[in-house]
ZAVO-561304 format. One record per residue: x, y, z of N, C-alpha, C in turn; residue in three letters. Coordinates in pm, whole numbers. Layout:
BEGIN
    n_c1    n_c2    n_c3   ca_c1   ca_c2   ca_c3    c_c1    c_c2    c_c3  res
       X       Y       Z       X       Y       Z       X       Y       Z  ALA
...
//
This chain:
BEGIN
    n_c1    n_c2    n_c3   ca_c1   ca_c2   ca_c3    c_c1    c_c2    c_c3  res
    9278   11608   10774    9307   11478   10716    9268   11364   10808  MET
    9297   11381   10939    9273   11271   11033    9124   11240   11044  TRP
    9039   11342   11035    8896   11317   11038    8850   11241   10914  GLY
    8903   11278   10797    8867   11207   10673    8914   11062   10679  ALA
    9037   11041   10730    9087   10904   10742    9001   10821   10837  ALA
    8953   10885   10944    8866   10814   11038    8734   10776   10972  LEU
    8680   10866   10889    8556   10835   10818    8575   10717   10723  ALA
    8689   10713   10652    8718   10601   10563    8729   10472   10642  VAL
    8801   10477   10755    8819   10358   10837    8685   10304   10886  ALA
    8597   10394   10929    8466   10351   10978    8384   10288   10866  ALA
    8389   10347   10746    8312   10293   10634    8364   10158   10590  ALA
    8497   10141   10593    8556   10017   10544    8538    9899   10640  GLU
    8506    9927   10764    8492    9816   10860    8385    9718   10817  ARG
    8281    9766   10753    8176    9675   10708    8184    9640   10562  GLY
    8282    9699   10490    8287    9679   10345    8394    9581   10301  ALA
    8495    9559   10382    8606    9475   10340    8566    9328   10341  SER
    8628    9253   10250    8602    9109   10241    8676    9035   10352  HIS
    8611    8932   10406    8671    8853   10513    8669    8706   10472  ASP
    8782    8653   10423    8783    8513   10380    8758    8415   10492  PRO
    8778    8457   10618    8753    8365   10729    8606    8324   10737  ALA
    8517    8403   10676    8375    8370   10674    8334    8290   10552  ARG
    8429    8263   10463    8400    8194   10337    8401    8043   10359  GLU
    8309    7971   10297    8312    7825   10303    8435    7775   10229  ALA
    8513    7686   10288    8637    7640   10224    8611    7578   10087  PRO
    8703    7602    9995    8691    7546    9860    8710    7395    9864  ALA
    8639    7327    9776    8658    7183    9759    8791    7158    9687  GLU
    8842    7035    9692    8967    7004    9619    8954    7042    9473  PRO
    9057    7106    9422    9050    7156    9285    9187    7174    9226  GLY
    9212    7288    9160    9337    7307    9086    9458    7316    9178  PRO
    9573    7284    9122    9698    7292    9196    9734    7438    9222  LEU
    9779    7465    9344    9827    7596    9384    9977    7586    9411  VAL
   10054    7671    9346   10198    7675    9369   10230    7787    9468  SER
   10281    7749    9584   10320    7845    9687   10468    7876    9666  VAL
   10501    8004    9649   10638    8045    9620   10688    8134    9732  ILE
   10794    8090    9799   10850    8163    9912   10992    8206    9879  LEU
   11014    8335    9846   11151    8384    9832   11211    8400    9971  PRO
   11333    8353    9990   11388    8351   10126   11536    8387   10123  ALA
   11570    8493   10192   11710    8533   10207   11737    8556   10355  ARG
   11820    8471   10413   11854    8480   10555   11729    8476   10643  ASP
   11648    8373   10623   11521    8358   10695   11520    8233   10782  GLU
   11636    8189   10828   11643    8066   10905   11559    8071   11032  ALA
   11543    8189   11089   11472    8201   11217   11324    8170   11204  ALA
   11262    8199   11090   11117    8185   11081   11066    8093   10973  GLY
   11153    8045   10886   11103    7975   10768   11045    7838   10799  ILE
   11090    7773   10905   11037    7641   10938   10887    7647   10967  ALA
   10846    7743   11048   10704    7757   11080   10623    7792   10956  ALA
   10681    7876   10869   10610    7913   10746   10590    7792   10656  ALA
   10695    7715   10634   10685    7597   10546   10585    7497   10600  VAL
   10593    7469   10730   10498    7373   10788   10355    7423   10774  ARG
   10332    7553   10791   10195    7604   10782   10138    7587   10642  SER
   10221    7593   10539   10173    7570   10403   10146    7422   10377  HIS
   10233    7337   10424   10215    7193   10401   10101    7136   10484  LEU
   10060    7206   10588    9950    7160   10675    9816    7222   10635  GLU
    9809    7288   10521    9683    7344   10475    9581    7232   10450  GLN
    9456    7260   10482    9351    7161   10455    9328    7144   10306  THR
    9360    7244   10227    9358    7232   10081    9489    7165   10041  TYR
    9481    7040    9999    9601    6958    9984    9670    6971    9849  ARG
    9602    7025    9749    9660    7033    9615    9755    7152    9606  ALA
    9869    7140    9674    9968    7247    9676   10106    7191    9648  VAL
   10190    7276    9594   10333    7251    9593   10398    7375    9656  GLU
   10498    7353    9738   10564    7461    9810   10706    7473    9758  VAL
   10737    7587    9698   10867    7610    9637   10938    7720    9716  ILE
   11045    7684    9783   11128    7781    9854   11248    7813    9766  VAL
   11266    7941    9737   11381    7986    9659   11480    8048    9757  VAL
   11591    7977    9781   11693    8025    9874   11778    8129    9802  ASP
   11754    8256    9834   11812    8368    9762   11951    8402    9819  ASP
   12049    8314    9792   12188    8336    9835   12199    8368    9983  GLU
   12128    8292   10065   12131    8315   10209   12270    8291   10266  SER
   12303    8367   10370   12430    8347   10440   12411    8265   10566  THR
   12286    8227   10595   12259    8142   10710   12207    8006   10660  ASP
   12141    7931   10747   12099    7796   10714   11955    7791   10661  ALA
   11911    7896   10593   11772    7902   10546   11730    7778   10469  THR
   11807    7738   10370   11770    7623   10286   11759    7495   10366  GLY
   11858    7468   10450   11855    7346   10531   11737    7345   10626  ARG
   11712    7457   10692   11601    7464   10787   11468    7441   10715  VAL
   11451    7500   10598   11328    7481   10521   11310    7335   10481  ALA
   11418    7273   10434   11410    7132   10393   11381    7041   10511  ALA
   11442    7069   10624   11415    6989   10744   11270    7001   10787  ASP
   11214    7121   10776   11074    7142   10815   10979    7065   10725  ALA
   11014    7054   10598   10928    6982   10503   10941    6831   10517  ALA
   11055    6784   10567   11076    6641   10581   11075    6572   10445  GLY
   11000    6466   10436   10995    6389   10311   10873    6422   10227  SER
   10804    6530   10257   10683    6564   10182   10718    6591   10036  ASP
   10663    6513    9944   10699    6528    9802   10647    6657    9740  PRO
   10562    6730    9811   10508    6856    9757   10604    6973    9778  ARG
   10717    6948    9842   10813    7054    9873   10930    7049    9776  PHE
   10976    7168    9736   11096    7178    9652   11180    7295    9699  ALA
   11310    7277    9702   11404    7382    9739   11485    7419    9616  LEU
   11483    7547    9581   11556    7597    9465   11672    7682    9514  VAL
   11791    7651    9465   11907    7733    9497   11906    7854    9405  ALA
   11875    7970    9460   11860    8090    9379   11992    8136    9318  GLY
   11982    8191    9199   12098    8247    9131   12109    8396    9165  GLU
   12228    8455    9149   12243    8600    9174   12152    8679    9081  PRO
   12093    8786    9130   12004    8865    9043   12081    8931    8929  PRO
   12026    8928    8808   12091    8997    8695   12083    9148    8713  PRO
   12161    9223    8638   12152    9370    8644   12009    9416    8615  PRO
   11966    9514    8694   11832    9570    8675   11723    9501    8754  GLY
   11755    9390    8819   11657    9316    8898   11676    9345    9046  TRP
   11565    9355    9118   11567    9354    9265   11566    9207    9309  VAL
   11642    9178    9415   11663    9038    9453   11536    8959    9479  GLY
   11441    9018    9551   11319    8944    9584   11239    8911    9459  LYS
   11225    9006    9368   11150    8979    9245   11219    8871    9163  SER
   11352    8872    9159   11426    8769    9086   11402    8631    9148  TRP
   11400    8625    9281   11372    8498    9348   11230    8451    9318  ALA
   11133    8543    9322   10995    8507    9290   10984    8455    9147  CYS
   11055    8519    9055   11049    8480    8914   11108    8341    8894  TRP
   11217    8310    8965   11275    8176    8955   11175    8070    9005  GLN
   11105    8104    9115   11005    8010    9164   10887    7997    9070  GLY
   10842    8109    9011   10727    8106    8920   10756    8024    8795  ALA
   10880    8030    8747   10914    7954    8626   10914    7803    8654  ARG
   10935    7766    8777   10932    7624    8812   10791    7576    8847  ARG
   10704    7670    8883   10570    7636    8935   10484    7571    8827  ALA
   10398    7477    8872   10309    7405    8781   10162    7438    8805  ARG
   10133    7521    8906    9995    7542    8947    9916    7635    8857  GLY
    9784    7618    8861    9692    7711    8794    9677    7841    8874  ASP
    9710    7834    9002    9713    7953    9089    9853    7963    9148  TRP
    9898    8087    9167   10026    8113    9232    9999    8190    9361  LEU
   10065    8148    9467   10058    8219    9594   10198    8263    9633  LEU
   10223    8393    9629   10349    8449    9673   10332    8494    9819  PHE
   10422    8447    9903   10417    8486   10043   10558    8507   10093  SER
   10571    8563   10211   10702    8584   10270   10739    8466   10358  ASP
   10868    8450   10378   10917    8331   10446   10904    8337   10597  ALA
   10845    8444   10650   10824    8454   10794   10676    8462   10829  ASP
   10588    8430   10734   10444    8440   10756   10389    8301   10789  VAL
   10313    8293   10896   10250    8167   10938   10101    8172   10903  VAL
   10052    8065   10840    9917    8061   10785    9831    7962   10863  HIS
    9710    8002   10899    9615    7910   10962    9578    7800   10863  ALA
    9541    7681   10911    9523    7565   10822    9421    7582   10710  PRO
    9315    7659   10730    9213    7672   10626    9228    7798   10542  GLN
    9340    7867   10557    9358    7995   10486    9345    7978   10335  THR
    9419    7886   10278    9418    7871   10133    9282    7828   10081  LEU
    9218    7734   10148    9086    7687   10103    8984    7800   10104  ALA
    8987    7882   10206    8891    7993   10215    8925    8103   10114  ARG
    9054    8132   10096    9092    8238   10001    9064    8196    9858  CYS
    9087    8071    9824    9053    8024    9690    8903    8037    9664  LEU
    8823    8002    9764    8677    8013    9749    8636    8158    9728  ALA
    8695    8250    9805    8662    8392    9791    8707    8445    9655  LEU
    8829    8410    9615    8880    8458    9486    8795    8407    9371  ALA
    8752    8280    9379    8668    8225    9273    8532    8293    9269  ALA
    8476    8321    9385    8344    8386    9390    8350    8528    9336  ARG
    8458    8601    9368    8470    8738    9322    8505    8745    9174  LEU
    8586    8650    9126    8614    8639    8984    8698    8749    8924  GLY
    8787    8811    9004    8868    8921    8952    9011    8881    8920  HIS
    9048    8758    8949    9183    8714    8914    9276    8692    9030  GLY
    9236    8734    9151    9322    8712    9265    9282    8797    9384  GLY
    9357    8781    9491    9335    8865    9609    9463    8878    9689  LEU
    9462    8974    9779    9575    8996    9868    9521    9016   10009  THR
    9587    8959   10107    9543    8966   10246    9627    9065   10325  LEU
    9561    9145   10406    9632    9224   10506    9655    9132   10626  SER
    9781    9113   10667    9810    9017   10773    9790    9077   10911  PRO
    9783    8990   11009    9796    9033   11147    9943    9051   11177  GLY
    9978    9169   11229   10119    9203   11253   10148    9199   11402  VAL
   10246    9121   11439   10286    9114   11579   10380    9229   11611  GLU
   10347    9305   11713   10430    9418   11757   10482    9385   11896  ALA
   10612    9367   11910   10671    9320   12035   10730    9435   12116  VAL
   10809    9519   12051   10876    9627   12123   10788    9752   12128  THR
   10825    9845   12214   10752    9971   12222   10754   10044   12089  MET
   10870   10046   12023   10881   10116   11895   10786   10056   11792  ALA
   10778    9924   11786   10688    9859   11691   10543    9895   11721  GLU
   10508    9903   11848   10370    9934   11885   10333   10079   11856  ARG
   10432   10165   11847   10407   10305   11813   10398   10324   11661  ILE
   10485   10258   11586   10496   10284   11443   10402   10199   11359  VAL
   10391   10071   11387   10322    9980   11295   10172   10009   11283  MET
   10100   10046   11390    9959   10082   11370    9940   10203   11278  PRO
   10034   10299   11286   10025   10415   11199   10045   10375   11054  VAL
   10141   10286   11030   10164   10240   10893   10038   10175   10837  ALA
    9974   10091   10916    9851   10025   10870    9742   10128   10841  ALA
    9728   10228   10929    9627   10332   10909    9652   10412   10783  THR
    9776   10454   10761    9808   10535   10645    9784   10459   10515  LEU
    9821   10332   10512    9804   10253   10390    9656   10231   10361  ILE
    9581   10186   10460    9443   10144   10437    9344   10259   10430  GLN
    9374   10371   10496    9274   10477   10505    9314   10608   10439  ASN
    9441   10618   10396    9485   10742   10332    9539   10714   10192  VAL
    9641   10630   10182    9706   10605   10054    9626   10514    9962  LEU
    9562   10413   10019    9491   10314    9936    9361   10270   10002  ALA
    9262   10360   10011    9133   10321   10069    9071   10206    9989  PRO
    9006   10116   10061    8954    9996    9997    8860   10022    9882  GLY
    8774   10124    9893    8676   10148    9787    8743   10190    9658  PHE
    8861   10256    9666    8935   10292    9545    9012   10173    9490  LEU
    9068   10092    9579    9141    9973    9534    9047    9878    9460  VAL
    8924    9865    9509    8829    9771    9448    8767    9824    9319  ARG
    8780    9953    9292    8719   10013    9174    8810    9997    9053  SER
    8755    9946    8943    8832    9934    8820    8859   10070    8756  ARG
    8783   10171    8793    8803   10304    8737    8920   10377    8803  ARG
    8961   10330    8917    9067   10395    8992    9201   10328    8964  SER
    9308   10407    8967    9442   10352    8950    9505   10314    9083  ARG
    9433   10337    9192    9486   10308    9325    9490   10157    9347  VAL
    9601   10107    9400    9615    9965    9431    9672    9951    9571  VAL
    9653    9833    9626    9715    9798    9753    9745    9650    9748  MET
    9861    9611    9797    9895    9469    9802    9990    9446    9918  ALA
    9984    9329    9975   10072    9291   10084   10151    9168   10042  ALA
   10284    9181   10045   10369    9070   10005   10351    8946   10090  GLY
   10287    8963   10206   10261    8847   10291   10166    8748   10226  ALA
   10080    8796   10134    9983    8706   10072    9935    8766    9940  TYR
    9990    8715    9829    9944    8753    9695    9900    8626    9623  LEU
    9771    8608    9610    9715    8492    9542    9665    8538    9405  LEU
    9720    8480    9299    9688    8528    9165    9676    8410    9068  ILE
    9577    8419    8981    9560    8316    8879    9679    8317    8783  ARG
    9723    8200    8742    9844    8192    8660    9829    8266    8527  ARG
    9713    8258    8466    9696    8325    8337    9700    8477    8352  ASP
    9651    8528    8464    9659    8672    8490    9805    8713    8508  VAL
    9879    8636    8584   10021    8662    8609   10100    8661    8478  TYR
   10076    8560    8396   10150    8548    8271   10117    8660    8173  ASP
    9993    8711    8181    9948    8810    8083   10029    8940    8091  ALA
   10077    8978    8210   10157    9100    8220   10306    9071    8235  PHE
   10345    8947    8211   10486    8913    8215   10539    8872    8350  GLY
   10450    8861    8450   10493    8820    8582   10598    8913    8641  GLY
   10683    8860    8725   10785    8943    8789   10888    8995    8690  HIS
   10898    8932    8574   10989    8985    8473   10946    9123    8426  ALA
   10817    9151    8436   10767    9282    8395   10787    9391    8499  GLY
   10821    9351    8622   10839    9450    8729   10971    9426    8802  VAL
   11067    9365    8735   11190    9320    8800   11270    9428    8867  GLY
   11261    9552    8818   11338    9660    8877   11264    9742    8980  GLY
   11140    9704    9010   11060    9779    9108   11095    9735    9249  ARG
   11117    9830    9336   11161    9799    9472   11048    9739    9555  MET
   10927    9791    9539   10813    9740    9615   10734    9650    9520  VAL
   10774    9524    9516   10725    9433    9412   10578    9401    9427  ASP
   10526    9393    9550   10386    9355    9566   10293    9462    9507  ASP
   10323    9589    9532   10243    9696    9474   10257    9697    9321  VAL
   10379    9671    9272   10400    9668    9128   10320    9557    9061  ALA
   10311    9441    9125   10231    9330    9071   10083    9369    9067  ILE
   10035    9431    9174    9894    9473    9177    9866    9577    9069  ALA
    9959    9669    9047    9942    9770    8943    9936    9706    8805  GLN
   10027    9612    8779   10030    9546    8649    9902    9466    8625  ALA
    9854    9397    8728    9730    9320    8713    9612    9413    8684  ALA
    9606    9525    8753    9493    9617    8734    9497    9682    8597  LYS
    9616    9716    8549    9627    9772    8415    9580    9672    8309  ARG
    9598    9543    8338    9556    9439    8244    9410    9400    8255  GLY
    9335    9466    8344    9193    9438    8358    9156    9344    8469  GLY
    9256    9292    8542    9229    9205    8656    9238    9287    8784  ALA
    9223    9221    8897    9222    9293    9024    9265    9199    9135  LEU
    9363    9243    9214    9396    9173    9337    9311    9236    9447  LEU
    9201    9170    9481    9105    9226    9574    9163    9225    9716  VAL
    9163    9338    9786    9212    9339    9924    9112    9272   10017  PRO
    9163    9191   10108    9077    9120   10202    9142    9119   10340  ALA
    9062    9097   10440    9106    9099   10579    9163    8962   10616  ASP
    9293    8956   10634    9356    8830   10670    9407    8825   10812  GLY
    9362    8918   10895    9421    8930   11029    9397    8807   11116  THR
    9291    8732   11089    9266    8611   11168    9325    8486   11103  SER
    9389    8502   10986    9436    8385   10910    9587    8379   10894  LEU
    9654    8492   10881    9799    8492   10864    9861    8593   10960  ILE
    9979    8558   11010   10046    8647   11105   10195    8650   11078  ARG
   10255    8764   11110   10400    8778   11101   10446    8892   11191  LEU
   10572    8890   11223   10636    9006   11284   10711    9076   11172  ARG
   10660    9187   11128   10710    9249   11006   10852    9302   11022  MET
   10879    9371   11130   11012    9426   11155   11051    9399   11300  TYR
   11177    9367   11319   11228    9333   11450   11296    9455   11512  ASP
   11215    9545   11568   11270    9659   11640   11287    9784   11557  GLY
   11345    9885   11621   11352   10019   11565   11437   10027   11438  LEU
   11556    9969   11441   11646    9977   11326   11586    9911   11203  GLY
   11526    9793   11219   11465    9724   11106   11348    9804   11050  ALA
   11270    9867   11138   11158    9949   11089   11209   10069   11011  MET
   11315   10131   11058   11370   10247   10988   11416   10207   10847  TRP
   11488   10096   10837   11535   10052   10706   11419   10013   10617  ARG
   11319    9944   10674   11207    9897   10595   11120   10010   10542  GLY
   11081   10102   10630   10995   10211   10585   11072   10316   10505  TRP
   11201   10326   10529   11285   10412   10444   11280   10364   10299  ARG
   11275   10234   10280   11263   10175   10147   11120   10182   10096  LYS
   11025   10131   10174   10887   10118   10126   10822   10253   10099  ASN
   10834   10345   10193   10765   10473   10179   10822   10555   10064  ALA
   10950   10538   10035   11011   10616    9928   10980   10561    9789  ALA
   10946   10432    9781   10931   10369    9650   10787   10331    9615  PHE
   10699   10325    9713   10567   10268    9686   10478   10357    9602  ALA
   10492   10490    9613   10392   10578    9555   10431   10642    9423  SER
   10559   10661    9396   10597   10736    9277   10733   10692    9226  SER
   10747   10693    9094   10877   10662    9035   10969   10784    9036  ARG
   10915   10901    9065   10994   11023    9073   11029   11049    9219  ASP
   11157   11033    9257   11191   11046    9400   11161   11183    9457  PRO
   11168   11288    9375   11144   11422    9427   10999   11441    9471  SER
   10907   11361    9414   10765   11376    9448   10731   11315    9583  LYS
   10824   11242    9641   10797   11183    9772   10832   11273    9888  GLY
   10904   11380    9862   10954   11463    9972   10844   11552   10030  MET
   10765   11615    9943   10659   11703    9992   10555   11627   10075  ALA
   10506   11508   10030   10413   11433   10114   10473   11393   10249  PRO
   10603   11361   10250   10667   11325   10377   10667   11442   10473  ALA
   10701   11560   10422   10699   11679   10507   10558   11712   10553  LEU
   10461   11695   10461   10322   11724   10497   10273   11629   10605  ALA
   10311   11502   10595   10268   11405   10697   10325   11442   10833  LEU
   10453   11480   10836   10512   11521   10963   10439   11640   11024  GLY
   10403   11736   10940   10332   11854   10990   10192   11818   11038  ALA
   10122   11736   10962    9986   11697   11000    9984   11613   11127  LEU
   10090   11537   11149   10096   11456   11271   10099   11545   11395  ALA
   10171   11656   11384   10187   11745   11501   10076   11848   11513  ALA
   10000   11869   11406    9906   11982   11403    9801   11977   11514  LEU
    9734   11863   11540    9633   11865   11647    9690   11899   11784  PRO
    9806   11842   11814    9868   11870   11944    9908   12017   11952  VAL
    9965   12068   11843   10005   12209   11840    9883   12300   11854  TYR
    9775   12267   11782    9654   12348   11790    9594   12348   11929  GLY
    9592   12231   11993    9538   12221   12129    9621   12303   12227  LEU
    9754   12288   12217    9842   12362   12309    9831   12513   12286  ALA
    9827   12553   12158    9816   12696   12128    9684   12753   12175  SER
    9576   12676   12157    9445   12722   12200    9437   12740   12350  GLY
    9497   12648   12424    9497   12661   12569    9579   12781   12613  LEU
    9693   12802   12546    9778   12915   12583    9710   13048   12553  ARG
    9640   13055   12440    9574   13180   12399    9431   13192   12453  ARG
    9386   13086   12517    9248   13079   12564    9149   13098   12448  ARG
    9185   13031   12337    9104   13036   12215    9021   12907   12210  ASP
    8893   12918   12244    8808   12800   12254    8798   12726   12120  ARG
    8788   12802   12011    8773   12739   11880    8897   12655   11846  ARG
    9014   12709   11874    9139   12637   11846    9152   12514   11934  LEU
    9108   12528   12060    9110   12413   12150    9020   12301   12098  VAL
    8901   12336   12052    8809   12235   12001    8862   12167   11875  LEU
    8920   12247   11785    8975   12189   11663    9092   12096   11696  LEU
    9180   12140   11785    9293   12056   11824    9247   11929   11893  GLY
    9148   11941   11981    9096   11824   12052    9030   11727   11955  ALA
    8957   11780   11856    8892   11693   11757    8996   11617   11675  ALA
    9102   11686   11635    9208   11619   11560    9279   11513   11642  GLY
    9307   11545   11769    9372   11448   11857    9283   11327   11883  ALA
    9152   11351   11897    9058   11240   11917    9053   11151   11794  ALA
    9056   11211   11675    9056   11132   11552    9183   11047   11543  ALA
    9297   11104   11581    9421   11027   11581    9413   10910   11679  GLN
    9360   10937   11797    9347   10829   11897    9256   10719   11843  TRP
    9143   10756   11782    9049   10656   11730    9112   10574   11619  ALA
    9189   10639   11532    9254   10566   11423    9356   10466   11477  LEU
    9429   10507   11578    9526   10414   11638    9456   10291   11693  GLN
    9342   10311   11756    9270   10198   11815    9201   10113   11707  ARG
    9156   10175   11598    9094   10099   11490    9194   10011   11417  LEU
    9322   10044   11431    9426    9961   11369    9457    9837   11452  ALA
    9397    9825   11570    9429    9714   11660    9405    9576   11600  ALA
    9303    9554   11516    9290    9421   11455    9408    9382   11368  PRO
    9475    9482   11310    9591    9455   11226    9717    9446   11310  VAL
    9737    9542   11397    9854    9546   11486    9803    9557   11629  VAL
    9806    9450   11701    9752    9449   11837    9842    9529   11930  THR
    9784    9632   11992    9859    9713   12087    9771    9741   12209  THR
    9832    9760   12325    9754    9796   12444    9687    9932   12426  PRO
    9579    9954   12499    9503   10078   12489    9589   10200   12526  ARG
    9690   10178   12607    9774   10290   12648    9847   10355   12532  ALA
    9855   10285   12419    9925   10340   12302    9833   10428   12216  TYR
    9711   10447   12257    9618   10528   12179    9670   10666   12140  GLY
    9736   10740   12230    9781   10876   12196    9909   10882   12114  PRO
    9966   10768   12073   10102   10769   12015   10105   10786   11864  THR
    9989   10802   11800    9989   10813   11654   10078   10926   11603  LEU
   10080   11045   11664   10170   11150   11613   10317   11108   11611  PRO
   10360   11032   11711   10499   10986   11714   10527   10890   11599  LEU
   10436   10794   11579   10456   10698   11471   10452   10763   11334  GLY
   10361   10858   11315   10351   10926   11186   10477   11009   11159  ALA
   10532   11071   11262   10654   11148   11245   10770   11057   11205  THR
   10777   10939   11265   10882   10842   11232   10872   10802   11085  PHE
   10752   10769   11038   10736   10727   10899   10764   10842   10804  ILE
   10723   10963   10841   10753   11080   10758   10903   11099   10743  ALA
   10976   11084   10853   11122   11100   10848   11186   10990   10764  ALA
   11138   10866   10778   11191   10756   10698   11164   10778   10549  ALA
   11044   10824   10516   11010   10849   10376   11096   10961   10319  ALA
   11120   11067   10397   11202   11178   10350   11346   11131   10325  PHE
   11399   11052   10418   11535   11001   10401   11543   10907   10281  GLN
   11439   10826   10260   11437   10738   10144   11438   10816   10014  GLY
   11365   10927   10009   11366   11011    9890   11504   11071    9867  SER
   11571   11111    9975   11708   11163    9962   11801   11055    9909  LEU
   11784   10931    9955   11866   10821    9905   11851   10807    9754  ASP
   11727   10817    9708   11702   10802    9565   11759   10919    9486  ARG
   11740   11040    9536   11790   11158    9465   11942   11159    9458  LEU
   12008   11105    9560   12154   11103    9562   12212   11000    9468  SER
   12128   10906    9422   12176   10798    9336   12228   10679    9412  GLY
   12228   10686    9547   12277   10572    9624   12178   10458    9623  ARG
   12051   10491    9630   11949   10388    9638   11949   10322    9775  GLY
   11848   10240    9802   11838   10175    9932   11927   10051    9943  PRO
   11958   10014   10065   12023    9886   10093   11919    9797   10157  VAL
   11901    9678   10101   11802    9586   10157   11854    9444   10147  TRP
   11852    9375   10261   11902    9238   10270   12046    9228   10219  ARG
   12125    9328   10252   12267    9324   10218   12301    9361   10075  GLY
   12204    9407    9998   12229    9448    9859   12188    9594    9842  ARG
   12263    9668    9764   12228    9805    9734   12166    9811    9595  ARG
   12059    9895    9583   11986    9904    9458   11981   10051    9411  TYR
   12089   10099    9349   12090   10239    9307   11996   10268    9190  PRO
   11962   10165    9113   11880   10188    8993   11736   10143    9009  ASP
   11696   10101    9129   11559   10054    9149   11461   10169    9135  ALA
   11340   10134    9096   11235   10236    9080   11117   10204    9169  THR
//
């Protein structure tokens, strides 16, 4: 598997779209930026300012304060100052059957006036020309929207071990770019950090109301758009948007326990076998190399070494997405084992009927 993933990664390096190379769009239609925010006081000020400082000026920024227990709303409003393009919405409690984030997005979308909608997270900081370049790319491609893979800041050792593996698995195993871009394929990929979609495409599948009970809303939106004949084209946003996705080991465990268990299948039992397989595949090259050396089996040593080399190369190829020192090259097996364990536990959560806990809410009925 690791060799095949490496081949996909190498092929995609020259095939993926890069909006940073696109000529910025001229002033045009209104874009509604919608930021669902629950307990995001620490990062929302920088996010709001980065949207209001876009060189593409035809924007409105709508922050939906999703029942925050901190000062999220006040901090967002202070960051916007007197800019008339900013609006703060006091979010209502999610109705039965809705996941909180999707409900917050839907409240923002119903208020939005733009011909384009941009859904982003409240901790993502955007370079000034991001929107102008992404609008130009989306218009040129003509598929209805795009999604950016962000640059992810990894601060702790645990983040530097796990996050590059997550990027590798998503982009090179679960959702290779050539399949995501193909209308014949059902494979999709989307990043909640940046979902830019034409309003008519969004309305055609019912928007977030059509996916309100889905736990991984960004993937659900991409699936709905693709079923309707549109496409959220994946693009490289590593030089344009940045965020720290998870703050340390505990946050990563909770996040990937949720994401890995819900992203691929509505049947929780179907997630357990892939999780176990990933854990086994992560250890296989190291096991093969050690066994070959112990048995003095040259063929086994070569196979193990080739697998370990592919893992090292994949970890380093993920560096544009998650910047890590070169010393972390051999750590892919550890990160893959962590994600496998989180995915397995997430499947157990679903099978037990407990469902995941996210942002202080439990979702036993989420799909």
